[in-house]
Biopython code that builds the backbone (N, CA, C, O; Angstrom):
import numpy as np
from Bio.PDB.StructureBuilder import StructureBuilder

atoms = [
    (1, "MET", "N", (-13.052, -34.195, 6.093)),
    (1, "MET", "CA", (-13.862, -33.727, 7.197)),
    (1, "MET", "C", (-13.035, -32.851, 8.136)),
    (1, "MET", "O", (-13.489, -31.786, 8.556)),
    (2, "THR", "N", (-11.832, -33.295, 8.462)),
    (2, "THR", "CA", (-10.973, -32.522, 9.352)),
    (2, "THR", "C", (-10.633, -31.177, 8.726)),
    (2, "THR", "O", (-10.604, -30.163, 9.423)),
    (3, "THR", "N", (-10.377, -31.155, 7.426)),
    (3, "THR", "CA", (-10.058, -29.903, 6.750)),
    (3, "THR", "C", (-11.228, -28.937, 6.840)),
    (3, "THR", "O", (-11.031, -27.750, 7.100)),
    (4, "ARG", "N", (-12.443, -29.428, 6.630)),
    (4, "ARG", "CA", (-13.626, -28.569, 6.732)),
    (4, "ARG", "C", (-13.766, -28.007, 8.143)),
    (4, "ARG", "O", (-14.061, -26.826, 8.322)),
    (5, "PHE", "N", (-13.552, -28.863, 9.143)),
    (5, "PHE", "CA", (-13.643, -28.418, 10.529)),
    (5, "PHE", "C", (-12.603, -27.340, 10.808)),
    (5, "PHE", "O", (-12.908, -26.316, 11.419)),
    (6, "LEU", "N", (-11.382, -27.573, 10.360)),
    (6, "LEU", "CA", (-10.329, -26.577, 10.554)),
    (6, "LEU", "C", (-10.662, -25.286, 9.822)),
    (6, "LEU", "O", (-10.360, -24.193, 10.302)),
    (7, "GLY", "N", (-11.282, -25.420, 8.665)),
    (7, "GLY", "CA", (-11.694, -24.235, 7.919)),
    (7, "GLY", "C", (-12.730, -23.419, 8.672)),
    (7, "GLY", "O", (-12.679, -22.189, 8.671)),
    (8, "ILE", "N", (-13.667, -24.101, 9.315)),
    (8, "ILE", "CA", (-14.684, -23.419, 10.112)),
    (8, "ILE", "C", (-14.031, -22.693, 11.283)),
    (8, "ILE", "O", (-14.333, -21.530, 11.550)),
    (9, "ILE", "N", (-13.138, -23.386, 11.973)),
    (9, "ILE", "CA", (-12.434, -22.776, 13.105)),
    (9, "ILE", "C", (-11.608, -21.583, 12.621)),
    (9, "ILE", "O", (-11.614, -20.520, 13.242)),
    (10, "ALA", "N", (-10.907, -21.769, 11.519)),
    (10, "ALA", "CA", (-10.072, -20.687, 10.984)),
    (10, "ALA", "C", (-10.923, -19.486, 10.604)),
    (10, "ALA", "O", (-10.550, -18.346, 10.881)),
    (11, "ALA", "N", (-12.061, -19.732, 9.973)),
    (11, "ALA", "CA", (-12.935, -18.633, 9.573)),
    (11, "ALA", "C", (-13.458, -17.884, 10.792)),
    (11, "ALA", "O", (-13.528, -16.655, 10.793)),
    (12, "ALA", "N", (-13.818, -18.620, 11.812)),
    (12, "ALA", "CA", (-14.332, -17.984, 13.027)),
    (12, "ALA", "C", (-13.269, -17.127, 13.692)),
    (12, "ALA", "O", (-13.542, -15.997, 14.098)),
    (13, "THR", "N", (-12.074, -17.653, 13.802)),
    (13, "THR", "CA", (-11.011, -16.896, 14.467)),
    (13, "THR", "C", (-10.481, -15.782, 13.581)),
    (13, "THR", "O", (-9.984, -14.770, 14.076)),
    (14, "LEU", "N", (-10.583, -15.966, 12.289)),
    (14, "LEU", "CA", (-10.110, -14.965, 11.340)),
    (14, "LEU", "C", (-10.746, -13.614, 11.602)),
    (14, "LEU", "O", (-10.062, -12.591, 11.621)),
    (15, "PHE", "N", (-12.044, -13.611, 11.803)),
    (15, "PHE", "CA", (-12.756, -12.359, 11.975)),
    (15, "PHE", "C", (-12.928, -11.984, 13.438)),
    (15, "PHE", "O", (-13.025, -10.800, 13.763)),
    (16, "ALA", "N", (-12.966, -12.960, 14.315)),
    (16, "ALA", "CA", (-13.118, -12.664, 15.740)),
    (16, "ALA", "C", (-11.872, -12.011, 16.311)),
    (16, "ALA", "O", (-11.967, -11.225, 17.255)),
    (17, "SER", "N", (-10.722, -12.317, 15.764)),
    (17, "SER", "CA", (-9.471, -11.783, 16.308)),
    (17, "SER", "C", (-9.284, -10.302, 16.033)),
    (17, "SER", "O", (-8.386, -9.674, 16.593)),
    (18, "ALA", "N", (-10.104, -9.752, 15.195)),
    (18, "ALA", "CA", (-9.903, -8.370, 14.786)),
    (18, "ALA", "C", (-10.389, -7.349, 15.810)),
    (18, "ALA", "O", (-9.943, -6.202, 15.782)),
    (19, "GLY", "N", (-11.270, -7.724, 16.692)),
    (19, "GLY", "CA", (-11.794, -6.778, 17.661)),
    (19, "GLY", "C", (-12.899, -5.937, 17.049)),
    (19, "GLY", "O", (-13.505, -6.337, 16.055)),
    (20, "PRO", "N", (-13.172, -4.762, 17.638)),
    (20, "PRO", "CA", (-14.287, -3.939, 17.186)),
    (20, "PRO", "C", (-14.212, -3.542, 15.713)),
    (20, "PRO", "O", (-15.248, -3.402, 15.063)),
    (21, "ALA", "N", (-13.026, -3.360, 15.185)),
    (21, "ALA", "CA", (-12.900, -2.935, 13.787)),
    (21, "ALA", "C", (-13.303, -4.021, 12.808)),
    (21, "ALA", "O", (-13.457, -3.749, 11.617)),
    (22, "SER", "N", (-13.476, -5.249, 13.284)),
    (22, "SER", "CA", (-13.790, -6.350, 12.375)),
    (22, "SER", "C", (-15.117, -6.151, 11.664)),
    (22, "SER", "O", (-15.353, -6.773, 10.628)),
    (23, "ALA", "N", (-15.982, -5.306, 12.186)),
    (23, "ALA", "CA", (-17.254, -5.045, 11.521)),
    (23, "ALA", "C", (-17.027, -4.487, 10.118)),
    (23, "ALA", "O", (-17.880, -4.643, 9.244)),
    (24, "LEU", "N", (-15.886, -3.839, 9.897)),
    (24, "LEU", "CA", (-15.577, -3.306, 8.575)),
    (24, "LEU", "C", (-15.373, -4.405, 7.546)),
    (24, "LEU", "O", (-15.542, -4.181, 6.347)),
    (25, "CYS", "N", (-15.014, -5.584, 8.010)),
    (25, "CYS", "CA", (-14.725, -6.693, 7.106)),
    (25, "CYS", "C", (-15.836, -7.737, 7.146)),
    (25, "CYS", "O", (-15.618, -8.892, 6.779)),
    (26, "GLN", "N", (-17.004, -7.343, 7.584)),
    (26, "GLN", "CA", (-18.102, -8.291, 7.656)),
    (26, "GLN", "C", (-19.323, -7.726, 6.953)),
    (26, "GLN", "O", (-19.552, -6.517, 6.922)),
    (27, "SER", "N", (-20.085, -8.629, 6.400)),
    (27, "SER", "CA", (-21.357, -8.281, 5.790)),
    (27, "SER", "C", (-22.180, -9.553, 5.781)),
    (27, "SER", "O", (-21.643, -10.645, 5.966)),
    (28, "ALA", "N", (-23.468, -9.421, 5.569)),
    (28, "ALA", "CA", (-24.326, -10.604, 5.518)),
    (28, "ALA", "C", (-23.865, -11.533, 4.398)),
    (28, "ALA", "O", (-23.867, -12.755, 4.549)),
    (29, "GLU", "N", (-23.472, -10.941, 3.276)),
    (29, "GLU", "CA", (-23.007, -11.722, 2.124)),
    (29, "GLU", "C", (-21.736, -12.504, 2.469)),
    (29, "GLU", "O", (-21.621, -13.688, 2.152)),
    (30, "LEU", "N", (-20.801, -11.838, 3.112)),
    (30, "LEU", "CA", (-19.544, -12.480, 3.491)),
    (30, "LEU", "C", (-19.774, -13.551, 4.548)),
    (30, "LEU", "O", (-19.215, -14.645, 4.463)),
    (31, "ASP", "N", (-20.600, -13.235, 5.549)),
    (31, "ASP", "CA", (-20.914, -14.217, 6.592)),
    (31, "ASP", "C", (-21.568, -15.460, 5.998)),
    (31, "ASP", "O", (-21.245, -16.581, 6.392)),
    (32, "ALA", "N", (-22.486, -15.268, 5.050)),
    (32, "ALA", "CA", (-23.162, -16.405, 4.419)),
    (32, "ALA", "C", (-22.175, -17.260, 3.638)),
    (32, "ALA", "O", (-22.249, -18.488, 3.682)),
    (33, "ALA", "N", (-21.262, -16.632, 2.931)),
    (33, "ALA", "CA", (-20.262, -17.387, 2.166)),
    (33, "ALA", "C", (-19.400, -18.232, 3.094)),
    (33, "ALA", "O", (-19.106, -19.388, 2.790)),
    (34, "ILE", "N", (-18.995, -17.659, 4.227)),
    (34, "ILE", "CA", (-18.167, -18.412, 5.186)),
    (34, "ILE", "C", (-18.978, -19.550, 5.794)),
    (34, "ILE", "O", (-18.505, -20.683, 5.877)),
    (35, "ASP", "N", (-20.207, -19.239, 6.221)),
    (35, "ASP", "CA", (-21.058, -20.262, 6.839)),
    (35, "ASP", "C", (-21.323, -21.430, 5.896)),
    (35, "ASP", "O", (-21.429, -22.577, 6.331)),
    (36, "ASP", "N", (-21.430, -21.133, 4.601)),
    (36, "ASP", "CA", (-21.713, -22.170, 3.598)),
    (36, "ASP", "C", (-20.448, -22.784, 3.008)),
    (36, "ASP", "O", (-20.514, -23.558, 2.054)),
    (37, "HIS", "N", (-19.281, -22.432, 3.586)),
    (37, "HIS", "CA", (-17.987, -22.962, 3.131)),
    (37, "HIS", "C", (-17.678, -22.576, 1.689)),
    (37, "HIS", "O", (-16.981, -23.304, 0.982)),
    (38, "ARG", "N", (-18.195, -21.438, 1.260)),
    (38, "ARG", "CA", (-17.871, -20.911, -0.072)),
    (38, "ARG", "C", (-16.708, -19.942, 0.091)),
    (38, "ARG", "O", (-16.842, -18.730, -0.076)),
    (39, "TYR", "N", (-15.570, -20.523, 0.424)),
    (39, "TYR", "CA", (-14.408, -19.713, 0.760)),
    (39, "TYR", "C", (-13.879, -18.921, -0.425)),
    (39, "TYR", "O", (-13.282, -17.861, -0.240)),
    (40, "ASP", "N", (-14.087, -19.418, -1.639)),
    (40, "ASP", "CA", (-13.642, -18.661, -2.810)),
    (40, "ASP", "C", (-14.410, -17.348, -2.920)),
    (40, "ASP", "O", (-13.824, -16.309, -3.224)),
    (41, "GLU", "N", (-15.716, -17.391, -2.674)),
    (41, "GLU", "CA", (-16.520, -16.166, -2.675)),
    (41, "GLU", "C", (-16.091, -15.239, -1.549)),
    (41, "GLU", "O", (-15.972, -14.027, -1.733)),
    (42, "ALA", "N", (-15.862, -15.828, -0.380)),
    (42, "ALA", "CA", (-15.439, -15.029, 0.773)),
    (42, "ALA", "C", (-14.115, -14.333, 0.475)),
    (42, "ALA", "O", (-13.955, -13.146, 0.762)),
    (43, "LEU", "N", (-13.177, -15.063, -0.095)),
    (43, "LEU", "CA", (-11.870, -14.473, -0.394)),
    (43, "LEU", "C", (-11.991, -13.349, -1.419)),
    (43, "LEU", "O", (-11.312, -12.329, -1.304)),
    (44, "THR", "N", (-12.841, -13.527, -2.407)),
    (44, "THR", "CA", (-13.044, -12.476, -3.405)),
    (44, "THR", "C", (-13.509, -11.187, -2.732)),
    (44, "THR", "O", (-12.985, -10.110, -3.013)),
    (45, "ARG", "N", (-14.493, -11.302, -1.846)),
    (45, "ARG", "CA", (-15.022, -10.119, -1.149)),
    (45, "ARG", "C", (-13.983, -9.534, -0.192)),
    (45, "ARG", "O", (-13.816, -8.317, -0.123)),
    (46, "VAL", "N", (-13.296, -10.390, 0.536)),
    (46, "VAL", "CA", (-12.279, -9.925, 1.479)),
    (46, "VAL", "C", (-11.174, -9.182, 0.728)),
    (46, "VAL", "O", (-10.693, -8.148, 1.192)),
    (47, "ARG", "N", (-10.775, -9.705, -0.421)),
    (47, "ARG", "CA", (-9.720, -9.041, -1.205)),
    (47, "ARG", "C", (-10.178, -7.677, -1.712)),
    (47, "ARG", "O", (-9.390, -6.733, -1.745)),
    (48, "GLN", "N", (-11.445, -7.567, -2.108)),
    (48, "GLN", "CA", (-11.960, -6.271, -2.549)),
    (48, "GLN", "C", (-11.841, -5.243, -1.429)),
    (48, "GLN", "O", (-11.388, -4.119, -1.646)),
    (49, "LEU", "N", (-12.253, -5.645, -0.231)),
    (49, "LEU", "CA", (-12.183, -4.741, 0.915)),
    (49, "LEU", "C", (-10.738, -4.476, 1.320)),
    (49, "LEU", "O", (-10.393, -3.361, 1.711)),
    (50, "ALA", "N", (-9.900, -5.494, 1.227)),
    (50, "ALA", "CA", (-8.478, -5.331, 1.556)),
    (50, "ALA", "C", (-7.827, -4.335, 0.601)),
    (50, "ALA", "O", (-7.074, -3.460, 1.026)),
    (51, "ASP", "N", (-8.117, -4.472, -0.675)),
    (51, "ASP", "CA", (-7.550, -3.559, -1.668)),
    (51, "ASP", "C", (-8.075, -2.132, -1.497)),
    (51, "ASP", "O", (-7.443, -1.171, -1.936)),
    (52, "ALA", "N", (-9.245, -2.008, -0.850)),
    (52, "ALA", "CA", (-9.805, -0.685, -0.563)),
    (52, "ALA", "C", (-9.203, -0.083, 0.706)),
    (52, "ALA", "O", (-9.514, 1.052, 1.069)),
    (53, "GLY", "N", (-8.330, -0.857, 1.384)),
    (53, "GLY", "CA", (-7.608, -0.313, 2.531)),
    (53, "GLY", "C", (-8.110, -0.708, 3.902)),
    (53, "GLY", "O", (-7.697, -0.106, 4.892)),
    (54, "VAL", "N", (-8.989, -1.699, 4.001)),
    (54, "VAL", "CA", (-9.519, -2.125, 5.304)),
    (54, "VAL", "C", (-8.523, -3.091, 5.945)),
    (54, "VAL", "O", (-8.353, -4.210, 5.460)),
    (55, "PRO", "N", (-7.854, -2.669, 7.042)),
    (55, "PRO", "CA", (-6.772, -3.476, 7.618)),
    (55, "PRO", "C", (-7.176, -4.884, 8.046)),
    (55, "PRO", "O", (-6.426, -5.831, 7.809)),
    (56, "ASP", "N", (-8.350, -5.046, 8.675)),
    (56, "ASP", "CA", (-8.704, -6.398, 9.103)),
    (56, "ASP", "C", (-9.018, -7.295, 7.916)),
    (56, "ASP", "O", (-8.861, -8.513, 8.007)),
    (57, "CYS", "N", (-9.457, -6.717, 6.810)),
    (57, "CYS", "CA", (-9.647, -7.512, 5.596)),
    (57, "CYS", "C", (-8.305, -7.838, 4.951)),
    (57, "CYS", "O", (-8.145, -8.892, 4.336)),
    (58, "GLN", "N", (-7.350, -6.939, 5.093)),
    (58, "GLN", "CA", (-6.000, -7.226, 4.600)),
    (58, "GLN", "C", (-5.429, -8.417, 5.358)),
    (58, "GLN", "O", (-4.827, -9.314, 4.768)),
    (59, "ARG", "N", (-5.625, -8.413, 6.680)),
    (59, "ARG", "CA", (-5.150, -9.539, 7.488)),
    (59, "ARG", "C", (-5.891, -10.819, 7.098)),
    (59, "ARG", "O", (-5.276, -11.874, 6.942)),
    (60, "ALA", "N", (-7.213, -10.722, 6.942)),
    (60, "ALA", "CA", (-8.015, -11.894, 6.593)),
    (60, "ALA", "C", (-7.573, -12.476, 5.250)),
    (60, "ALA", "O", (-7.418, -13.690, 5.121)),
    (61, "ALA", "N", (-7.371, -11.616, 4.255)),
    (61, "ALA", "CA", (-6.905, -12.089, 2.947)),
    (61, "ALA", "C", (-5.539, -12.741, 3.083)),
    (61, "ALA", "O", (-5.279, -13.787, 2.490)),
    (62, "GLY", "N", (-4.671, -12.118, 3.866)),
    (62, "GLY", "CA", (-3.340, -12.685, 4.088)),
    (62, "GLY", "C", (-3.393, -14.060, 4.718)),
    (62, "GLY", "O", (-2.656, -14.962, 4.319)),
    (63, "LEU", "N", (-4.261, -14.222, 5.700)),
    (63, "LEU", "CA", (-4.382, -15.524, 6.362)),
    (63, "LEU", "C", (-4.957, -16.581, 5.428)),
    (63, "LEU", "O", (-4.463, -17.707, 5.373)),
    (64, "MET", "N", (-5.998, -16.214, 4.697)),
    (64, "MET", "CA", (-6.608, -17.184, 3.786)),
    (64, "MET", "C", (-5.607, -17.632, 2.729)),
    (64, "MET", "O", (-5.547, -18.812, 2.384)),
    (65, "LEU", "N", (-4.825, -16.690, 2.217)),
    (65, "LEU", "CA", (-3.849, -17.034, 1.186)),
    (65, "LEU", "C", (-2.613, -17.708, 1.768)),
    (65, "LEU", "O", (-1.941, -18.474, 1.077)),
    (66, "ARG", "N", (-2.316, -17.434, 3.009)),
    (66, "ARG", "CA", (-1.165, -18.077, 3.657)),
    (66, "ARG", "C", (-1.434, -19.557, 3.891)),
    (66, "ARG", "O", (-0.576, -20.400, 3.630)),
    (67, "TYR", "N", (-2.621, -19.867, 4.381)),
    (67, "TYR", "CA", (-2.916, -21.249, 4.760)),
    (67, "TYR", "C", (-3.658, -22.029, 3.679)),
    (67, "TYR", "O", (-3.657, -23.260, 3.706)),
    (68, "GLY", "N", (-4.278, -21.356, 2.751)),
    (68, "GLY", "CA", (-4.894, -21.985, 1.589)),
    (68, "GLY", "C", (-5.601, -23.293, 1.853)),
    (68, "GLY", "O", (-6.483, -23.383, 2.708)),
    (69, "GLU", "N", (-5.202, -24.306, 1.108)),
    (69, "GLU", "CA", (-5.839, -25.619, 1.156)),
    (69, "GLU", "C", (-5.795, -26.253, 2.541)),
    (69, "GLU", "O", (-6.684, -27.024, 2.902)),
    (70, "ARG", "N", (-4.767, -25.931, 3.313)),
    (70, "ARG", "CA", (-4.628, -26.545, 4.642)),
    (70, "ARG", "C", (-5.832, -26.260, 5.523)),
    (70, "ARG", "O", (-6.235, -27.109, 6.318)),
    (71, "LEU", "N", (-6.407, -25.077, 5.391)),
    (71, "LEU", "CA", (-7.542, -24.717, 6.238)),
    (71, "LEU", "C", (-8.841, -24.502, 5.479)),
    (71, "LEU", "O", (-9.921, -24.626, 6.056)),
    (72, "TYR", "N", (-8.754, -24.183, 4.202)),
    (72, "TYR", "CA", (-9.947, -23.793, 3.466)),
    (72, "TYR", "C", (-10.328, -24.759, 2.353)),
    (72, "TYR", "O", (-11.182, -24.435, 1.528)),
    (73, "GLY", "N", (-9.725, -25.918, 2.310)),
    (73, "GLY", "CA", (-10.062, -26.894, 1.293)),
    (73, "GLY", "C", (-9.530, -26.503, -0.077)),
    (73, "GLY", "O", (-8.733, -25.575, -0.209)),
    (74, "SER", "N", (-9.976, -27.215, -1.074)),
    (74, "SER", "CA", (-9.416, -27.060, -2.413)),
    (74, "SER", "C", (-9.798, -25.744, -3.091)),
    (74, "SER", "O", (-9.222, -25.395, -4.122)),
    (75, "GLU", "N", (-10.756, -25.014, -2.530)),
    (75, "GLU", "CA", (-11.190, -23.764, -3.156)),
    (75, "GLU", "C", (-10.139, -22.661, -3.079)),
    (75, "GLU", "O", (-10.049, -21.818, -3.971)),
    (76, "ILE", "N", (-9.355, -22.672, -2.022)),
    (76, "ILE", "CA", (-8.386, -21.596, -1.805)),
    (76, "ILE", "C", (-6.982, -22.168, -1.914)),
    (76, "ILE", "O", (-6.589, -23.033, -1.131)),
    (77, "HIS", "N", (-6.241, -21.684, -2.880)),
    (77, "HIS", "CA", (-4.868, -22.144, -3.060)),
    (77, "HIS", "C", (-3.921, -21.204, -2.327)),
    (77, "HIS", "O", (-4.025, -19.982, -2.441)),
    (78, "ALA", "N", (-3.011, -21.782, -1.585)),
    (78, "ALA", "CA", (-2.026, -20.976, -0.865)),
    (78, "ALA", "C", (-1.205, -20.174, -1.869)),
    (78, "ALA", "O", (-0.802, -20.682, -2.915)),
    (79, "ASP", "N", (-0.972, -18.934, -1.533)),
    (79, "ASP", "CA", (-0.164, -18.049, -2.367)),
    (79, "ASP", "C", (0.693, -17.215, -1.420)),
    (79, "ASP", "O", (0.292, -16.123, -1.016)),
    (80, "PRO", "N", (1.875, -17.726, -1.066)),
    (80, "PRO", "CA", (2.713, -17.049, -0.077)),
    (80, "PRO", "C", (3.072, -15.610, -0.444)),
    (80, "PRO", "O", (3.183, -14.758, 0.437)),
    (81, "VAL", "N", (3.251, -15.337, -1.719)),
    (81, "VAL", "CA", (3.620, -13.985, -2.146)),
    (81, "VAL", "C", (2.464, -13.018, -1.884)),
    (81, "VAL", "O", (2.657, -11.950, -1.303)),
    (82, "GLN", "N", (1.264, -13.401, -2.317)),
    (82, "GLN", "CA", (0.100, -12.542, -2.092)),
    (82, "GLN", "C", (-0.259, -12.471, -0.610)),
    (82, "GLN", "O", (-0.678, -11.421, -0.125)),
    (83, "ALA", "N", (-0.098, -13.577, 0.109)),
    (83, "ALA", "CA", (-0.368, -13.579, 1.548)),
    (83, "ALA", "C", (0.515, -12.554, 2.239)),
    (83, "ALA", "O", (0.043, -11.760, 3.053)),
    (84, "ARG", "N", (1.781, -12.578, 1.915)),
    (84, "ARG", "CA", (2.722, -11.629, 2.526)),
    (84, "ARG", "C", (2.361, -10.186, 2.159)),
    (84, "ARG", "O", (2.436, -9.289, 2.998)),
    (85, "ARG", "N", (1.976, -9.978, 0.923)),
    (85, "ARG", "CA", (1.608, -8.625, 0.482)),
    (85, "ARG", "C", (0.448, -8.080, 1.317)),
    (85, "ARG", "O", (0.498, -6.943, 1.786)),
    (86, "TYR", "N", (-0.591, -8.892, 1.498)),
    (86, "TYR", "CA", (-1.739, -8.436, 2.287)),
    (86, "TYR", "C", (-1.377, -8.259, 3.759)),
    (86, "TYR", "O", (-1.820, -7.302, 4.394)),
    (87, "LEU", "N", (-0.586, -9.165, 4.301)),
    (87, "LEU", "CA", (-0.181, -9.028, 5.699)),
    (87, "LEU", "C", (0.685, -7.789, 5.898)),
    (87, "LEU", "O", (0.569, -7.110, 6.918)),
    (88, "GLU", "N", (1.544, -7.491, 4.943)),
    (88, "GLU", "CA", (2.362, -6.275, 5.034)),
    (88, "GLU", "C", (1.493, -5.021, 4.965)),
    (88, "GLU", "O", (1.758, -4.038, 5.657)),
    (89, "MET", "N", (0.460, -5.059, 4.131)),
    (89, "MET", "CA", (-0.463, -3.927, 4.056)),
    (89, "MET", "C", (-1.120, -3.694, 5.416)),
    (89, "MET", "O", (-1.216, -2.560, 5.885)),
    (90, "ALA", "N", (-1.571, -4.786, 6.043)),
    (90, "ALA", "CA", (-2.216, -4.677, 7.356)),
    (90, "ALA", "C", (-1.222, -4.201, 8.409)),
    (90, "ALA", "O", (-1.547, -3.347, 9.234)),
    (91, "ALA", "N", (-0.023, -4.749, 8.377)),
    (91, "ALA", "CA", (1.000, -4.372, 9.360)),
    (91, "ALA", "C", (1.341, -2.883, 9.254)),
    (91, "ALA", "O", (1.543, -2.216, 10.269)),
    (92, "LYS", "N", (1.404, -2.372, 8.039)),
    (92, "LYS", "CA", (1.714, -0.948, 7.840)),
    (92, "LYS", "C", (0.632, -0.042, 8.412)),
    (92, "LYS", "O", (0.875, 1.132, 8.693)),
    (93, "GLN", "N", (-0.564, -0.598, 8.582)),
    (93, "GLN", "CA", (-1.662, 0.175, 9.174)),
    (93, "GLN", "C", (-1.790, -0.101, 10.672)),
    (93, "GLN", "O", (-2.764, 0.310, 11.302)),
    (94, "GLY", "N", (-0.807, -0.795, 11.234)),
    (94, "GLY", "CA", (-0.782, -1.001, 12.678)),
    (94, "GLY", "C", (-1.433, -2.270, 13.178)),
    (94, "GLY", "O", (-1.672, -2.396, 14.379)),
    (95, "ASP", "N", (-1.730, -3.215, 12.304)),
    (95, "ASP", "CA", (-2.341, -4.473, 12.739)),
    (95, "ASP", "C", (-1.286, -5.337, 13.429)),
    (95, "ASP", "O", (-0.413, -5.904, 12.773)),
    (96, "ALA", "N", (-1.374, -5.433, 14.756)),
    (96, "ALA", "CA", (-0.366, -6.150, 15.548)),
    (96, "ALA", "C", (-0.332, -7.639, 15.217)),
    (96, "ALA", "O", (0.737, -8.248, 15.230)),
    (97, "PHE", "N", (-1.477, -8.227, 14.923)),
    (97, "PHE", "CA", (-1.522, -9.648, 14.586)),
    (97, "PHE", "C", (-0.748, -9.907, 13.296)),
    (97, "PHE", "O", (-0.001, -10.881, 13.202)),
    (98, "ALA", "N", (-0.924, -9.043, 12.312)),
    (98, "ALA", "CA", (-0.195, -9.177, 11.045)),
    (98, "ALA", "C", (1.302, -9.011, 11.271)),
    (98, "ALA", "O", (2.106, -9.723, 10.668)),
    (99, "VAL", "N", (1.674, -8.084, 12.128)),
    (99, "VAL", "CA", (3.096, -7.885, 12.447)),
    (99, "VAL", "C", (3.681, -9.164, 13.035)),
    (99, "VAL", "O", (4.769, -9.587, 12.644)),
    (100, "ARG", "N", (2.960, -9.785, 13.979)),
    (100, "ARG", "CA", (3.446, -11.032, 14.597)),
    (100, "ARG", "C", (3.540, -12.161, 13.572)),
    (100, "ARG", "O", (4.497, -12.935, 13.587)),
    (101, "LEU", "N", (2.561, -12.255, 12.692)),
    (101, "LEU", "CA", (2.606, -13.303, 11.665)),
    (101, "LEU", "C", (3.799, -13.123, 10.738)),
    (101, "LEU", "O", (4.459, -14.096, 10.373)),
    (102, "LEU", "N", (4.071, -11.902, 10.364)),
    (102, "LEU", "CA", (5.201, -11.641, 9.473)),
    (102, "LEU", "C", (6.529, -11.956, 10.147)),
    (102, "LEU", "O", (7.500, -12.313, 9.480)),
    (103, "ALA", "N", (6.570, -11.824, 11.457)),
    (103, "ALA", "CA", (7.804, -12.112, 12.199)),
    (103, "ALA", "C", (8.038, -13.613, 12.361)),
    (103, "ALA", "O", (9.169, -14.052, 12.571)),
    (104, "ARG", "N", (6.961, -14.399, 12.264)),
    (104, "ARG", "CA", (7.065, -15.859, 12.400)),
    (104, "ARG", "C", (7.651, -16.476, 11.153)),
    (104, "ARG", "O", (7.467, -15.978, 10.042)),
    (105, "ARG", "N", (8.349, -17.554, 11.353)),
    (105, "ARG", "CA", (8.868, -18.318, 10.206)),
    (105, "ARG", "C", (8.177, -19.669, 10.194)),
    (105, "ARG", "O", (8.041, -20.329, 11.225)),
    (106, "GLU", "N", (7.744, -20.064, 9.007)),
    (106, "GLU", "CA", (7.120, -21.392, 8.870)),
    (106, "GLU", "C", (7.880, -22.193, 7.867)),
    (106, "GLU", "O", (7.526, -23.341, 7.598)),
]
sb = StructureBuilder()
sb.init_structure("model")
sb.init_model(0)
sb.init_chain("A")
sb.init_seg("    ")
for serial, (resi, resn, name, xyz) in enumerate(atoms, 1):
    if name == "N":
        sb.init_residue(resn, " ", resi, " ")
    sb.init_atom(name, np.array(xyz, "f"), 0.0, 1.0, " ", f" {name:<3s}", serial, name[0])
structure = sb.get_structure()
């Protein structure tokens, strides 16, 4: 239950932190997947947009892959290598949040 709650909070902050540009990483389909806790579907869509060069989706993919099971339940497996790759992509496009995350050590 706590993991699901944290996943909801993480999903909400994931996209809210992006500011006005976050609309590029949102769609009715993506919102529905997040609302229904279908994080695997959400990650698939976010990765497609991230690979197409959308910085806030790059950050979102990086966060989902960085925290994996801790925040998104068993559907999303943490992948530090891929998380870093997406965060670096976002940082190279000027995403300050991604830059700060990359500077942090966990």
